C-alpha positions as CSV (number, residue, x, y, z in Angstrom):
1,M,264.2,-38.8,-1.1
2,W,267.2,-36.7,-1.7
3,Q,268.7,-37.0,-5.9
4,K,272.1,-36.1,-6.2
5,A,272.6,-32.4,-7.8
6,S,275.3,-31.8,-10.4
7,A,278.0,-30.4,-10.3
8,K,276.5,-27.5,-12.6
9,T,273.3,-27.5,-11.1
10,L,274.7,-27.1,-7.3
11,S,277.0,-24.5,-9.0
12,A,274.0,-22.5,-10.1
13,L,272.4,-22.5,-6.7
14,I,275.7,-21.4,-4.8
15,G,275.5,-18.6,-7.3
16,V,271.7,-17.6,-6.5
17,V,273.0,-17.5,-2.9
18,L,275.6,-15.1,-3.1
19,L,274.3,-12.7,-5.7
20,S,271.0,-12.6,-3.8
21,G,273.5,-11.1,-1.0
22,A,273.1,-11.2,2.7
23,A,270.5,-10.4,4.8
24,H,271.7,-6.9,6.2
25,A,271.9,-5.9,2.0
26,A,271.0,-2.3,1.1
27,P,267.8,-2.9,-0.8
28,L,268.0,-2.9,-4.8
29,P,268.4,0.3,-6.5
30,N,265.0,1.2,-8.9
31,I,265.5,1.0,-12.6
32,G,265.4,4.8,-14.2
33,E,268.3,5.1,-11.1
34,L,271.5,6.6,-11.9
35,V,274.2,4.2,-9.2
36,T,277.8,5.1,-8.6
37,I,280.1,1.7,-8.7
38,D,282.2,1.3,-5.4
39,V,284.3,-1.8,-5.8
40,A,285.7,-2.9,-9.3
41,Y,283.9,-5.7,-10.1
42,F,282.9,-7.5,-13.5
43,G,279.4,-6.8,-15.3
44,C,278.1,-9.6,-17.6
45,R,275.4,-9.3,-20.5
46,S,274.1,-12.9,-18.9
47,L,273.3,-13.6,-15.2
48,D,274.6,-17.3,-16.0
49,D,278.2,-15.7,-16.6
50,L,277.8,-13.7,-13.9
51,A,277.3,-15.9,-11.2
52,H,279.9,-18.2,-13.1
53,V,282.1,-15.5,-12.2
54,V,280.8,-15.3,-8.0
55,N,281.2,-19.1,-7.8
56,L,284.8,-18.8,-9.4
57,D,285.3,-15.5,-7.7
58,W,283.5,-15.9,-3.8
59,V,282.7,-19.8,-3.7
60,R,286.2,-21.6,-4.8
61,N,288.2,-18.2,-4.0
62,D,290.1,-18.6,-7.3
63,K,291.1,-15.7,-8.1
64,D,292.8,-16.6,-11.1
65,A,290.4,-18.3,-13.0
66,A,287.7,-15.8,-11.8
67,T,289.6,-12.9,-13.4
68,A,290.1,-15.1,-16.7
69,Y,286.8,-16.5,-16.8
70,G,285.5,-12.4,-16.7
71,K,288.3,-10.8,-18.9
72,E,286.8,-13.1,-21.3
73,H,282.9,-12.6,-20.6
74,C,282.3,-9.4,-19.1
75,V,283.7,-6.0,-19.1
76,V,285.2,-3.9,-15.7
77,L,282.7,-1.7,-14.7
78,R,285.3,0.9,-12.2
79,K,284.9,2.5,-9.0
80,G,283.5,5.8,-9.5
81,D,281.8,4.7,-12.5
82,Q,278.0,6.6,-12.8
83,L,276.0,4.0,-14.9
84,K,272.2,3.8,-15.2
85,V,269.8,1.0,-14.0
86,Q,268.6,-0.7,-16.8
87,D,267.0,-4.1,-14.8
88,V,267.2,-6.0,-11.6
89,S,267.2,-9.5,-10.4
90,A,265.7,-9.4,-7.1
91,V,266.1,-13.4,-6.9
92,Q,269.5,-12.7,-7.5
93,G,270.5,-9.5,-6.3
94,A,271.4,-8.5,-9.2
95,V,271.4,-5.0,-11.3
96,C,271.9,-4.3,-15.2
97,L,273.9,-1.5,-15.5
98,R,274.4,0.5,-18.6
99,Q,276.6,3.8,-19.4
100,L,274.2,6.7,-20.0
101,R,275.1,6.7,-24.3
102,T,274.6,3.2,-24.8
103,S,271.8,0.8,-24.8
104,E,273.5,-2.5,-23.7
105,C,273.6,-3.3,-20.3
106,H,275.7,-5.3,-18.2
107,W,274.7,-7.3,-14.7
108,T,276.7,-7.2,-11.1
109,S,276.5,-7.9,-7.7
110,A,273.8,-4.9,-6.4
111,Q,276.9,-5.4,-3.6
112,V,279.1,-3.1,-5.2
113,L,277.2,-0.6,-5.7
114,K,278.0,2.6,-3.6
115,G,275.5,3.0,-0.6
116,P,273.3,5.8,-0.2
């Protein structure tokens, strides 16, 4: 039998689907690999925050809300930035990136990385 899903559960599920990317998406980079940001986007300390930004931005198409939430909970990763991959989430199609001189990483969608 079907049960009614809460809005929070549904949003989380949609975020996971979006973060996982399309079937034709490039493979995730390896941990320790140096990558380049191809499209400026948010990098968040938690996957939950990234999923929330993606849900607002790509599902609800509410750019203002996504930007406001991202500015409060995340940092902006700029096009051309070169960062090191510290962790990956194959399930969510996300990577945690850090600047070479820091230990803190920020999660972002692998879709914003420059292809090989």
